[in-house]
C-alpha atoms as an extended CHARMM CRD file, in Angstrom:
* protein
*
       288  EXT
         1         1  MET       CA            -15.2750000000       12.7950000000       30.9140000000  PROA      1               0.0000000000
         2         2  MET       CA            -18.7650000000       10.8410000000       29.7340000000  PROA      2               0.0000000000
         3         3  GLN       CA            -19.1640000000        6.9980000000       30.1140000000  PROA      3               0.0000000000
         4         4  SER       CA            -18.9610000000        4.7170000000       26.9060000000  PROA      4               0.0000000000
         5         5  LYS       CA            -22.1530000000        3.1740000000       25.5450000000  PROA      5               0.0000000000
         6         6  TYR       CA            -20.7080000000       -0.4010000000       26.0510000000  PROA      6               0.0000000000
         7         7  LYS       CA            -19.5790000000        0.5310000000       29.9760000000  PROA      7               0.0000000000
         8         8  THR       CA            -23.2020000000        2.0630000000       30.6190000000  PROA      8               0.0000000000
         9         9  CYS       CA            -24.3780000000       -1.4790000000       28.9340000000  PROA      9               0.0000000000
        10        10  GLU       CA            -21.4230000000       -3.4650000000       31.0420000000  PROA      10              0.0000000000
        11        11  LYS       CA            -22.4470000000       -2.0460000000       34.4860000000  PROA      11              0.0000000000
        12        12  HSD       CA            -25.8590000000       -2.0790000000       34.3430000000  PROA      12              0.0000000000
        13        13  TYR       CA            -26.0510000000       -6.2330000000       32.9480000000  PROA      13              0.0000000000
        14        14  LYS       CA            -23.6880000000       -6.4510000000       35.6270000000  PROA      14              0.0000000000
        15        15  HSD       CA            -26.7860000000       -6.5910000000       37.8030000000  PROA      15              0.0000000000
        16        16  PRO       CA            -28.6440000000      -10.1900000000       38.1680000000  PROA      16              0.0000000000
        17        17  SER       CA            -31.7700000000       -8.5970000000       37.8890000000  PROA      17              0.0000000000
        18        18  SER       CA            -31.1240000000       -6.7790000000       34.8930000000  PROA      18              0.0000000000
        19        19  ASN       CA            -32.1250000000       -8.6900000000       32.0960000000  PROA      19              0.0000000000
        20        20  ASP       CA            -33.8950000000       -6.1890000000       29.7700000000  PROA      20              0.0000000000
        21        21  ASN       CA            -33.9500000000       -7.3950000000       25.9820000000  PROA      21              0.0000000000
        22        22  VAL       CA            -31.4230000000      -10.2670000000       26.2810000000  PROA      22              0.0000000000
        23        23  ILE       CA            -31.2530000000      -12.2330000000       23.5470000000  PROA      23              0.0000000000
        24        24  ARG       CA            -31.9430000000      -15.5700000000       24.4340000000  PROA      24              0.0000000000
        25        25  PHE       CA            -32.2260000000      -18.9380000000       22.5000000000  PROA      25              0.0000000000
        26        26  THR       CA            -34.0710000000      -20.8330000000       25.6320000000  PROA      26              0.0000000000
        27        27  SER       CA            -37.0510000000      -18.7310000000       24.2650000000  PROA      27              0.0000000000
        28        28  SER       CA            -39.4970000000      -20.0850000000       22.3280000000  PROA      28              0.0000000000
        29        29  THR       CA            -39.8430000000      -16.5950000000       20.5720000000  PROA      29              0.0000000000
        30        30  LEU       CA            -36.9830000000      -15.6240000000       18.4010000000  PROA      30              0.0000000000
        31        31  HSD       CA            -35.5520000000      -12.4650000000       19.3820000000  PROA      31              0.0000000000
        32        32  PRO       CA            -35.6280000000       -9.2650000000       16.5530000000  PROA      32              0.0000000000
        33        33  SER       CA            -32.1630000000       -8.5030000000       16.4500000000  PROA      33              0.0000000000
        34        34  VAL       CA            -31.6380000000      -12.1300000000       15.7000000000  PROA      34              0.0000000000
        35        35  ARG       CA            -31.9810000000      -14.0990000000       12.4580000000  PROA      35              0.0000000000
        36        36  HSD       CA            -31.0780000000      -17.7340000000       11.7860000000  PROA      36              0.0000000000
        37        37  SER       CA            -29.4610000000      -18.3380000000        9.0510000000  PROA      37              0.0000000000
        38        38  HSD       CA            -29.3100000000      -22.5550000000        8.6310000000  PROA      38              0.0000000000
        39        39  TYR       CA            -29.3150000000      -26.0930000000        9.9260000000  PROA      39              0.0000000000
        40        40  CYS       CA            -25.6790000000      -27.6590000000       10.7790000000  PROA      40              0.0000000000
        41        41  GLN       CA            -24.2380000000      -31.0610000000       11.5660000000  PROA      41              0.0000000000
        42        42  LEU       CA            -21.5040000000      -30.9350000000       14.1840000000  PROA      42              0.0000000000
        43        43  PHE       CA            -21.7590000000      -34.5780000000       15.3110000000  PROA      43              0.0000000000
        44        44  PRO       CA            -22.6010000000      -37.6520000000       14.2160000000  PROA      44              0.0000000000
        45        45  GLY       CA            -25.8000000000      -39.6460000000       15.7490000000  PROA      45              0.0000000000
        46        46  HSD       CA            -26.7020000000      -36.2800000000       16.3280000000  PROA      46              0.0000000000
        47        47  PRO       CA            -29.0790000000      -34.1660000000       15.1290000000  PROA      47              0.0000000000
        48        48  PRO       CA            -28.5360000000      -31.1960000000       13.1520000000  PROA      48              0.0000000000
        49        49  VAL       CA            -28.2690000000      -27.5970000000       15.0770000000  PROA      49              0.0000000000
        50        50  PRO       CA            -29.7720000000      -24.2240000000       14.3180000000  PROA      50              0.0000000000
        51        51  VAL       CA            -27.2390000000      -22.0550000000       13.3530000000  PROA      51              0.0000000000
        52        52  PHE       CA            -28.1600000000      -17.8740000000       14.4130000000  PROA      52              0.0000000000
        53        53  THR       CA            -26.8220000000      -14.5600000000       13.1920000000  PROA      53              0.0000000000
        54        54  LEU       CA            -27.1750000000      -10.7330000000       13.9450000000  PROA      54              0.0000000000
        55        55  GLU       CA            -30.0000000000       -9.2400000000       12.4690000000  PROA      55              0.0000000000
        56        56  SER       CA            -27.7000000000       -6.2890000000       11.4980000000  PROA      56              0.0000000000
        57        57  LYS       CA            -26.3050000000       -4.6740000000        8.4520000000  PROA      57              0.0000000000
        58        58  GLU       CA            -24.0640000000       -3.3150000000       10.0550000000  PROA      58              0.0000000000
        59        59  ARG       CA            -19.9620000000       -4.6790000000        9.7070000000  PROA      59              0.0000000000
        60        60  TYR       CA            -19.3360000000       -4.9120000000       12.9570000000  PROA      60              0.0000000000
        61        61  HSD       CA            -22.1610000000       -7.4650000000       13.0620000000  PROA      61              0.0000000000
        62        62  GLN       CA            -21.5040000000       -9.5940000000        9.5100000000  PROA      62              0.0000000000
        63        63  GLY       CA            -19.3340000000      -13.1010000000       10.2630000000  PROA      63              0.0000000000
        64        64  PHE       CA            -21.0170000000      -13.6900000000       13.5330000000  PROA      64              0.0000000000
        65        65  TYR       CA            -22.6030000000      -16.5830000000       14.2670000000  PROA      65              0.0000000000
        66        66  ILE       CA            -24.3700000000      -18.4630000000       17.7700000000  PROA      66              0.0000000000
        67        67  VAL       CA            -24.8730000000      -22.4400000000       17.6290000000  PROA      67              0.0000000000
        68        68  PRO       CA            -27.1990000000      -23.0090000000       20.7910000000  PROA      68              0.0000000000
        69        69  ASN       CA            -26.3860000000      -26.5730000000       22.4170000000  PROA      69              0.0000000000
        70        70  ALA       CA            -24.2320000000      -27.3360000000       20.0060000000  PROA      70              0.0000000000
        71        71  LEU       CA            -22.2380000000      -29.7570000000       21.5770000000  PROA      71              0.0000000000
        72        72  PRO       CA            -24.5740000000      -32.7130000000       23.0740000000  PROA      72              0.0000000000
        73        73  VAL       CA            -23.7330000000      -33.8130000000       27.2310000000  PROA      73              0.0000000000
        74        74  SER       CA            -21.1740000000      -36.0760000000       26.6030000000  PROA      74              0.0000000000
        75        75  LYS       CA            -18.7030000000      -33.3420000000       24.3590000000  PROA      75              0.0000000000
        76        76  GLN       CA            -19.0710000000      -30.7140000000       26.9990000000  PROA      76              0.0000000000
        77        77  TYR       CA            -17.9550000000      -33.0250000000       29.3990000000  PROA      77              0.0000000000
        78        78  GLU       CA            -15.3100000000      -34.3860000000       27.1080000000  PROA      78              0.0000000000
        79        79  PHE       CA            -14.4500000000      -30.8480000000       26.4840000000  PROA      79              0.0000000000
        80        80  ALA       CA            -14.1910000000      -29.7870000000       30.2760000000  PROA      80              0.0000000000
        81        81  ALA       CA            -12.1570000000      -32.7650000000       31.5850000000  PROA      81              0.0000000000
        82        82  LEU       CA             -9.5430000000      -32.0360000000       29.2130000000  PROA      82              0.0000000000
        83        83  THR       CA             -9.3860000000      -28.5070000000       30.4820000000  PROA      83              0.0000000000
        84        84  LEU       CA             -9.2510000000      -29.3790000000       34.0510000000  PROA      84              0.0000000000
        85        85  SER       CA             -6.8390000000      -32.3270000000       33.3490000000  PROA      85              0.0000000000
        86        86  GLU       CA             -4.4290000000      -31.6720000000       30.6200000000  PROA      86              0.0000000000
        87        87  CYS       CA             -4.4980000000      -28.5050000000       29.7350000000  PROA      87              0.0000000000
        88        88  ILE       CA             -3.9220000000      -26.9890000000       33.2990000000  PROA      88              0.0000000000
        89        89  GLU       CA             -0.9090000000      -29.3260000000       33.6250000000  PROA      89              0.0000000000
        90        90  PRO       CA              2.6840000000      -28.0470000000       32.1300000000  PROA      90              0.0000000000
        91        91  PRO       CA              3.7820000000      -27.6990000000       29.5790000000  PROA      91              0.0000000000
        92        92  HSD       CA              0.7330000000      -25.7330000000       28.9560000000  PROA      92              0.0000000000
        93        93  CYS       CA              1.2440000000      -22.0790000000       30.8750000000  PROA      93              0.0000000000
        94        94  THR       CA             -1.9230000000      -20.9560000000       33.3490000000  PROA      94              0.0000000000
        95        95  ASN       CA             -2.3270000000      -18.0690000000       35.5620000000  PROA      95              0.0000000000
        96        96  LEU       CA             -0.9470000000      -19.6080000000       38.6880000000  PROA      96              0.0000000000
        97        97  HSD       CA              2.9930000000      -20.3820000000       37.6260000000  PROA      97              0.0000000000
        98        98  ALA       CA              3.6580000000      -16.7750000000       37.5500000000  PROA      98              0.0000000000
        99        99  HSD       CA              3.1140000000      -17.0070000000       41.3530000000  PROA      99              0.0000000000
       100       100  TYR       CA              4.3430000000      -20.4150000000       42.7050000000  PROA      100             0.0000000000
       101       101  PRO       CA              7.1200000000      -23.0330000000       41.8790000000  PROA      101             0.0000000000
       102       102  ILE       CA              5.7050000000      -25.6350000000       39.5290000000  PROA      102             0.0000000000
       103       103  PRO       CA              5.9530000000      -28.6730000000       41.6720000000  PROA      103             0.0000000000
       104       104  SER       CA              3.0240000000      -26.9390000000       43.6050000000  PROA      104             0.0000000000
       105       105  CYS       CA              0.4450000000      -26.1920000000       40.4560000000  PROA      105             0.0000000000
       106       106  THR       CA              0.5640000000      -29.6300000000       38.8210000000  PROA      106             0.0000000000
       107       107  ASN       CA             -1.1920000000      -32.5270000000       39.4890000000  PROA      107             0.0000000000
       108       108  LEU       CA             -4.1380000000      -30.4170000000       40.3140000000  PROA      108             0.0000000000
       109       109  TRP       CA             -7.0770000000      -31.7670000000       39.0900000000  PROA      109             0.0000000000
       110       110  PRO       CA             -9.0800000000      -33.0050000000       41.0010000000  PROA      110             0.0000000000
       111       111  GLU       CA             -7.0130000000      -32.6860000000       44.2930000000  PROA      111             0.0000000000
       112       112  ASN       CA             -5.8430000000      -29.6150000000       45.0300000000  PROA      112             0.0000000000
       113       113  LYS       CA             -9.2280000000      -27.3840000000       45.7790000000  PROA      113             0.0000000000
       114       114  THR       CA             -7.1410000000      -24.3160000000       47.2880000000  PROA      114             0.0000000000
       115       115  MET       CA             -5.4010000000      -24.1330000000       43.7190000000  PROA      115             0.0000000000
       116       116  LEU       CA             -8.1720000000      -24.9240000000       41.7650000000  PROA      116             0.0000000000
       117       117  ASP       CA             -9.9050000000      -22.2220000000       43.7720000000  PROA      117             0.0000000000
       118       118  GLN       CA             -7.2830000000      -19.5680000000       42.2930000000  PROA      118             0.0000000000
       119       119  LEU       CA             -7.3630000000      -21.0180000000       38.4340000000  PROA      119             0.0000000000
       120       120  HSD       CA             -8.6280000000      -18.4810000000       36.1710000000  PROA      120             0.0000000000
       121       121  TRP       CA             -7.0470000000      -19.1530000000       33.3300000000  PROA      121             0.0000000000
       122       122  ALA       CA             -4.5240000000      -21.6510000000       31.3860000000  PROA      122             0.0000000000
       123       123  GLU       CA             -2.8520000000      -21.3640000000       27.6810000000  PROA      123             0.0000000000
       124       124  MET       CA             -2.0420000000      -23.7900000000       25.1540000000  PROA      124             0.0000000000
       125       125  GLY       CA             -0.3500000000      -23.8920000000       21.3990000000  PROA      125             0.0000000000
       126       126  LEU       CA              0.7130000000      -20.3440000000       20.8800000000  PROA      126             0.0000000000
       127       127  HSD       CA              1.6760000000      -18.5950000000       24.6170000000  PROA      127             0.0000000000
       128       128  PHE       CA              0.5700000000      -15.1590000000       25.6410000000  PROA      128             0.0000000000
       129       129  ASP       CA              2.3920000000      -12.1770000000       27.4050000000  PROA      129             0.0000000000
       130       130  TRP       CA             -0.6540000000      -10.2810000000       29.4780000000  PROA      130             0.0000000000
       131       131  THR       CA              2.2090000000       -7.8840000000       30.4970000000  PROA      131             0.0000000000
       132       132  GLN       CA              3.2600000000       -6.5030000000       27.1970000000  PROA      132             0.0000000000
       133       133  ARG       CA              0.4560000000       -8.1240000000       25.4660000000  PROA      133             0.0000000000
       134       134  GLN       CA              1.8020000000      -10.1110000000       22.9940000000  PROA      134             0.0000000000
       135       135  TYR       CA              2.3480000000      -13.8850000000       21.8780000000  PROA      135             0.0000000000
       136       136  THR       CA              5.3780000000      -14.9400000000       22.9640000000  PROA      136             0.0000000000
       137       137  THR       CA              8.1470000000      -18.2370000000       21.5750000000  PROA      137             0.0000000000
       138       138  ASN       CA              7.3320000000      -20.5350000000       23.6230000000  PROA      138             0.0000000000
       139       139  THR       CA              4.7550000000      -22.8430000000       23.0760000000  PROA      139             0.0000000000
       140       140  SER       CA              2.9730000000      -25.9680000000       23.9950000000  PROA      140             0.0000000000
       141       141  PRO       CA              0.6170000000      -29.0050000000       22.0650000000  PROA      141             0.0000000000
       142       142  MET       CA             -2.0930000000      -28.1960000000       20.9750000000  PROA      142             0.0000000000
       143       143  PRO       CA             -4.9140000000      -30.3020000000       21.8320000000  PROA      143             0.0000000000
       144       144  LEU       CA             -6.0020000000      -32.2840000000       18.5470000000  PROA      144             0.0000000000
       145       145  GLU       CA             -9.6560000000      -33.0620000000       19.9640000000  PROA      145             0.0000000000
       146       146  LEU       CA             -9.7300000000      -28.5310000000       20.4600000000  PROA      146             0.0000000000
       147       147  SER       CA             -8.1370000000      -27.9680000000       17.2510000000  PROA      147             0.0000000000
       148       148  SER       CA             -9.6880000000      -30.7590000000       15.0050000000  PROA      148             0.0000000000
       149       149  PHE       CA            -13.8080000000      -29.4750000000       16.2830000000  PROA      149             0.0000000000
       150       150  ALA       CA            -12.8180000000      -25.1670000000       15.7250000000  PROA      150             0.0000000000
       151       151  SER       CA            -11.7950000000      -26.8010000000       11.9520000000  PROA      151             0.0000000000
       152       152  TRP       CA            -14.8630000000      -28.6650000000       11.6700000000  PROA      152             0.0000000000
       153       153  CYS       CA            -17.4330000000      -26.8340000000       13.0850000000  PROA      153             0.0000000000
       154       154  VAL       CA            -16.2640000000      -23.3290000000       11.5300000000  PROA      154             0.0000000000
       155       155  SER       CA            -16.3590000000      -25.3960000000        8.0930000000  PROA      155             0.0000000000
       156       156  LYS       CA            -19.8070000000      -26.6010000000        9.1060000000  PROA      156             0.0000000000
       157       157  ILE       CA            -20.8470000000      -23.2330000000       10.1840000000  PROA      157             0.0000000000
       158       158  ASP       CA            -19.3610000000      -21.4750000000        6.6080000000  PROA      158             0.0000000000
       159       159  PRO       CA            -17.8430000000      -22.7480000000        4.4220000000  PROA      159             0.0000000000
       160       160  SER       CA            -15.8120000000      -19.5250000000        3.4480000000  PROA      160             0.0000000000
       161       161  MET       CA            -14.7550000000      -19.1790000000        6.9290000000  PROA      161             0.0000000000
       162       162  SER       CA            -11.4160000000      -21.7910000000        7.6310000000  PROA      162             0.0000000000
       163       163  ILE       CA             -9.7610000000      -21.9890000000       11.1540000000  PROA      163             0.0000000000
       164       164  GLU       CA             -6.4540000000      -23.7460000000       12.4990000000  PROA      164             0.0000000000
       165       165  ALA       CA             -6.1770000000      -23.6180000000       15.8130000000  PROA      165             0.0000000000
       166       166  GLN       CA             -2.8320000000      -21.8720000000       16.7300000000  PROA      166             0.0000000000
       167       167  ALA       CA             -3.2840000000      -20.7930000000       20.2050000000  PROA      167             0.0000000000
       168       168  SER       CA             -6.0390000000      -21.6960000000       22.7890000000  PROA      168             0.0000000000
       169       169  ILE       CA             -6.8950000000      -19.5240000000       25.8390000000  PROA      169             0.0000000000
       170       170  VAL       CA             -9.3790000000      -21.1430000000       28.5030000000  PROA      170             0.0000000000
       171       171  ASN       CA            -10.6730000000      -19.1900000000       30.7230000000  PROA      171             0.0000000000
       172       172  PHE       CA            -12.5540000000      -20.0270000000       34.4070000000  PROA      172             0.0000000000
       173       173  TYR       CA            -14.9430000000      -17.9000000000       35.5100000000  PROA      173             0.0000000000
       174       174  LYS       CA            -16.7230000000      -17.6710000000       38.9730000000  PROA      174             0.0000000000
       175       175  HSD       CA            -20.4790000000      -16.6310000000       39.7050000000  PROA      175             0.0000000000
       176       176  ASN       CA            -18.7530000000      -12.9490000000       40.8540000000  PROA      176             0.0000000000
       177       177  SER       CA            -16.3060000000      -13.0590000000       37.7740000000  PROA      177             0.0000000000
       178       178  ILE       CA            -16.5620000000      -10.4950000000       34.4640000000  PROA      178             0.0000000000
       179       179  MET       CA            -14.3380000000       -9.7530000000       31.5200000000  PROA      179             0.0000000000
       180       180  ARG       CA            -14.1240000000       -6.2520000000       30.7350000000  PROA      180             0.0000000000
       181       181  GLY       CA            -14.8970000000       -5.3270000000       27.0080000000  PROA      181             0.0000000000
       182       182  HSD       CA            -11.6450000000       -5.8650000000       24.6300000000  PROA      182             0.0000000000
       183       183  ILE       CA            -10.9900000000       -6.7840000000       21.1620000000  PROA      183             0.0000000000
       184       184  ASP       CA             -9.2340000000       -9.5450000000       20.0720000000  PROA      184             0.0000000000
       185       185  ASP       CA             -6.2610000000       -7.6970000000       18.1300000000  PROA      185             0.0000000000
       186       186  LEU       CA             -3.0730000000       -8.8120000000       18.6000000000  PROA      186             0.0000000000
       187       187  GLU       CA             -2.9500000000      -11.7120000000       15.9410000000  PROA      187             0.0000000000
       188       188  LYS       CA             -0.8450000000      -11.2790000000       12.9570000000  PROA      188             0.0000000000
       189       189  THR       CA             -4.1920000000      -12.3960000000       10.6410000000  PROA      189             0.0000000000
       190       190  PHE       CA             -7.7700000000      -11.7210000000       11.1650000000  PROA      190             0.0000000000
       191       191  ASP       CA             -8.6410000000      -13.3180000000        8.0150000000  PROA      191             0.0000000000
       192       192  HSD       CA             -9.7280000000      -15.8480000000       10.3920000000  PROA      192             0.0000000000
       193       193  PRO       CA            -12.5580000000      -16.4370000000       13.0250000000  PROA      193             0.0000000000
       194       194  VAL       CA            -12.3010000000      -17.0040000000       17.0580000000  PROA      194             0.0000000000
       195       195  VAL       CA            -14.0310000000      -19.7940000000       17.8610000000  PROA      195             0.0000000000
       196       196  SER       CA            -15.2940000000      -19.8740000000       21.7680000000  PROA      196             0.0000000000
       197       197  ILE       CA            -16.6470000000      -22.6820000000       23.7660000000  PROA      197             0.0000000000
       198       198  SER       CA            -19.3230000000      -22.3780000000       27.1950000000  PROA      198             0.0000000000
       199       199  ILE       CA            -19.3020000000      -25.0140000000       29.5530000000  PROA      199             0.0000000000
       200       200  GLY       CA            -21.0720000000      -24.9040000000       32.6720000000  PROA      200             0.0000000000
       201       201  MET       CA            -22.3780000000      -22.0550000000       34.1960000000  PROA      201             0.0000000000
       202       202  SER       CA            -24.5340000000      -19.1530000000       31.8600000000  PROA      202             0.0000000000
       203       203  ALA       CA            -22.9640000000      -15.8200000000       30.9400000000  PROA      203             0.0000000000
       204       204  ILE       CA            -24.4370000000      -12.3640000000       29.7090000000  PROA      204             0.0000000000
       205       205  PHE       CA            -22.0690000000      -11.8920000000       27.0710000000  PROA      205             0.0000000000
       206       206  LEU       CA            -21.9850000000       -8.1630000000       25.5340000000  PROA      206             0.0000000000
       207       207  LYS       CA            -21.1320000000       -7.5410000000       21.6740000000  PROA      207             0.0000000000
       208       208  GLY       CA            -20.2840000000       -4.6630000000       20.6290000000  PROA      208             0.0000000000
       209       209  GLY       CA            -19.4350000000       -2.8610000000       17.3010000000  PROA      209             0.0000000000
       210       210  TYR       CA            -15.3430000000       -1.4270000000       16.2910000000  PROA      210             0.0000000000
       211       211  THR       CA            -15.7180000000        0.6940000000       19.4070000000  PROA      211             0.0000000000
       212       212  LYS       CA            -16.7460000000        1.1370000000       23.3830000000  PROA      212             0.0000000000
       213       213  ASP       CA            -19.0020000000        4.1250000000       21.8800000000  PROA      213             0.0000000000
       214       214  ILE       CA            -21.4850000000        1.6610000000       20.0720000000  PROA      214             0.0000000000
       215       215  GLU       CA            -23.9940000000        0.4050000000       21.8630000000  PROA      215             0.0000000000
       216       216  PRO       CA            -23.1700000000       -4.3030000000       22.8820000000  PROA      216             0.0000000000
       217       217  LEU       CA            -25.9720000000       -6.4660000000       22.3270000000  PROA      217             0.0000000000
       218       218  ALA       CA            -27.0390000000       -8.9280000000       24.9880000000  PROA      218             0.0000000000
       219       219  ILE       CA            -26.6440000000      -12.4080000000       24.9690000000  PROA      219             0.0000000000
       220       220  GLU       CA            -27.3020000000      -14.8940000000       27.0380000000  PROA      220             0.0000000000
       221       221  LEU       CA            -24.4310000000      -18.0640000000       26.4230000000  PROA      221             0.0000000000
       222       222  ASN       CA            -25.3830000000      -21.6190000000       27.9620000000  PROA      222             0.0000000000
       223       223  SER       CA            -23.6630000000      -25.1740000000       28.5230000000  PROA      223             0.0000000000
       224       224  GLY       CA            -22.8460000000      -26.4040000000       24.9590000000  PROA      224             0.0000000000
       225       225  ASP       CA            -23.2720000000      -22.7310000000       22.5550000000  PROA      225             0.0000000000
       226       226  VAL       CA            -21.1290000000      -22.0240000000       20.5210000000  PROA      226             0.0000000000
       227       227  VAL       CA            -19.8730000000      -18.6340000000       19.0020000000  PROA      227             0.0000000000
       228       228  VAL       CA            -17.9000000000      -18.2020000000       15.9520000000  PROA      228             0.0000000000
       229       229  MET       CA            -16.7270000000      -13.9250000000       15.4200000000  PROA      229             0.0000000000
       230       230  GLY       CA            -15.5980000000      -13.5800000000       11.7400000000  PROA      230             0.0000000000
       231       231  GLY       CA            -15.4060000000      -11.8420000000        8.3820000000  PROA      231             0.0000000000
       232       232  THR       CA            -15.8100000000       -8.0480000000        9.4960000000  PROA      232             0.0000000000
       233       233  SER       CA            -17.2270000000       -8.7110000000       12.7510000000  PROA      233             0.0000000000
       234       234  ARG       CA            -13.4050000000      -10.4990000000       14.1430000000  PROA      234             0.0000000000
       235       235  LEU       CA            -12.3840000000       -7.0960000000       15.4700000000  PROA      235             0.0000000000
       236       236  SER       CA            -15.6070000000       -5.8270000000       17.4510000000  PROA      236             0.0000000000
       237       237  VAL       CA            -15.3220000000       -5.5550000000       21.1610000000  PROA      237             0.0000000000
       238       238  HSD       CA            -16.9170000000       -7.8780000000       23.0690000000  PROA      238             0.0000000000
       239       239  GLY       CA            -16.6120000000       -9.4250000000       26.9780000000  PROA      239             0.0000000000
       240       240  ILE       CA            -18.2520000000      -11.3510000000       29.6610000000  PROA      240             0.0000000000
       241       241  ALA       CA            -20.7910000000       -8.8050000000       32.0380000000  PROA      241             0.0000000000
       242       242  ARG       CA            -21.7700000000      -10.8120000000       34.5020000000  PROA      242             0.0000000000
       243       243  ILE       CA            -22.1720000000      -14.5960000000       35.3220000000  PROA      243             0.0000000000
       244       244  HSD       CA            -25.1270000000      -16.5020000000       36.7140000000  PROA      244             0.0000000000
       245       245  ALA       CA            -26.7280000000      -20.2120000000       36.8590000000  PROA      245             0.0000000000
       246       246  PRO       CA            -26.7860000000      -22.8930000000       34.3560000000  PROA      246             0.0000000000
       247       247  VAL       CA            -29.4750000000      -22.4470000000       32.7220000000  PROA      247             0.0000000000
       248       248  ARG       CA            -29.0820000000      -25.7000000000       31.2030000000  PROA      248             0.0000000000
       249       249  ALA       CA            -29.1610000000      -28.2040000000       34.1080000000  PROA      249             0.0000000000
       250       250  ILE       CA            -27.5860000000      -31.8830000000       33.2950000000  PROA      250             0.0000000000
       251       251  ASP       CA            -29.9070000000      -34.4290000000       34.4480000000  PROA      251             0.0000000000
       252       252  ASP       CA            -28.8440000000      -37.5240000000       36.2360000000  PROA      252             0.0000000000
       253       253  GLU       CA            -30.0210000000      -39.7010000000       33.6490000000  PROA      253             0.0000000000
       254       254  GLU       CA            -27.7040000000      -37.6150000000       31.3190000000  PROA      254             0.0000000000
       255       255  ILE       CA            -24.5570000000      -37.8690000000       33.5420000000  PROA      255             0.0000000000
       256       256  GLN       CA            -24.7690000000      -41.7620000000       34.1340000000  PROA      256             0.0000000000
       257       257  THR       CA            -25.5130000000      -42.8430000000       30.6300000000  PROA      257             0.0000000000
       258       258  ASP       CA            -22.9220000000      -40.6900000000       29.6970000000  PROA      258             0.0000000000
       259       259  GLY       CA            -20.7760000000      -41.6090000000       32.1080000000  PROA      259             0.0000000000
       260       260  VAL       CA            -19.6150000000      -38.4460000000       33.3170000000  PROA      260             0.0000000000
       261       261  ASP       CA            -16.9550000000      -37.9950000000       36.3600000000  PROA      261             0.0000000000
       262       262  PRO       CA            -18.6630000000      -36.5150000000       39.1690000000  PROA      262             0.0000000000
       263       263  GLU       CA            -16.5320000000      -34.1090000000       40.4460000000  PROA      263             0.0000000000
       264       264  VAL       CA            -16.4430000000      -32.7420000000       37.0470000000  PROA      264             0.0000000000
       265       265  VAL       CA            -20.1360000000      -31.9100000000       37.0670000000  PROA      265             0.0000000000
       266       266  ALA       CA            -19.5920000000      -29.9390000000       40.3660000000  PROA      266             0.0000000000
       267       267  PHE       CA            -16.9080000000      -28.1930000000       39.1960000000  PROA      267             0.0000000000
       268       268  LEU       CA            -19.6280000000      -26.6560000000       36.0980000000  PROA      268             0.0000000000
       269       269  ALA       CA            -22.1780000000      -26.4640000000       39.1870000000  PROA      269             0.0000000000
       270       270  GLN       CA            -20.1540000000      -22.9930000000       40.1600000000  PROA      270             0.0000000000
       271       271  ARG       CA            -17.6020000000      -22.2680000000       37.2340000000  PROA      271             0.0000000000
       272       272  ARG       CA            -18.0650000000      -21.5610000000       33.4210000000  PROA      272             0.0000000000
       273       273  ILE       CA            -15.7070000000      -22.6930000000       32.1300000000  PROA      273             0.0000000000
       274       274  ASN       CA            -14.8190000000      -20.6710000000       27.8190000000  PROA      274             0.0000000000
       275       275  ILE       CA            -12.2980000000      -22.3710000000       25.8570000000  PROA      275             0.0000000000
       276       276  ASN       CA            -11.4830000000      -20.3780000000       22.1710000000  PROA      276             0.0000000000
       277       277  LEU       CA             -9.3740000000      -20.9830000000       19.6370000000  PROA      277             0.0000000000
       278       278  ARG       CA             -7.5530000000      -18.2950000000       17.1490000000  PROA      278             0.0000000000
       279       279  GLN       CA             -5.2980000000      -18.3480000000       14.1450000000  PROA      279             0.0000000000
       280       280  VAL       CA             -2.2840000000      -16.1620000000       15.4090000000  PROA      280             0.0000000000
       281       281  PHE       CA             -0.2860000000      -16.3260000000       11.8400000000  PROA      281             0.0000000000
       282       282  LEU       CA             -1.6330000000      -16.7570000000        8.0530000000  PROA      282             0.0000000000
       283       283  THR       CA              0.3810000000      -20.4380000000        8.2940000000  PROA      283             0.0000000000
       284       284  ILE       CA              2.0010000000      -22.3980000000       10.4520000000  PROA      284             0.0000000000
       285       285  SER       CA              5.2540000000      -21.4910000000        8.3380000000  PROA      285             0.0000000000
       286       286  SER       CA              4.7560000000      -17.7720000000        8.6420000000  PROA      286             0.0000000000
       287       287  HSD       CA              5.7850000000      -18.2140000000       12.7010000000  PROA      287             0.0000000000
       288       288  ASP       CA              8.8310000000      -21.1200000000       11.8030000000  PROA      288             0.0000000000
């Protein structure tokens, strides 16, 4: 059977030497597949940041936004510390809870290095059954810091969109991790975007079309970048082809200025944290 165009690109960009035609926002020259949309101010006291879209008339790219360096250093480490403390502890759910008794996978950060090394994902808000591929009736509190940021961020990037974050999945990537191409199509509504936050190591993100027969674009995502996938891009195939060393290294002066925990700094030098937030139901009341 012939290999899909998406799979071909996935295998190609998995190799560290494959950097051809990657969209990078750290370059002084804008990639021809990208268009600058506007500037928006996400945090008071910080300068406005540029918002980019894809230069394409294809429906599967409409409503897709990238905001490079959207999060200031202090906010990156605040969100990282939140995921490594609160979000991986009960009543939230992680991949560890399926294999170990609760007492052995609590109070993980920062001492329990053995368990932390096996940590792949955590869930907040509405929980997801990965075997049945559906949302369950199990829930845990959605961190207000994350849900508020998602709503505010979307309103500033595209006022025609909105999100009431009801579920969040945090993925913890190692240097050899990948995320195979998939579509986020198990929510009950697709009228609201998915918000994705990158912290730590950099990644080659593949943004495809509605099927894997469409060749994807390769986009480098770095620490502090935010992606909003809404509109008619909401149901496009996407994934992570590879993880590599962080492009935006945080220097000692920034760390000292922002009072960052050195343990968090060390973790992010070797991992990528991806926080994605989504609205599952049209309204909260439709779930009650």
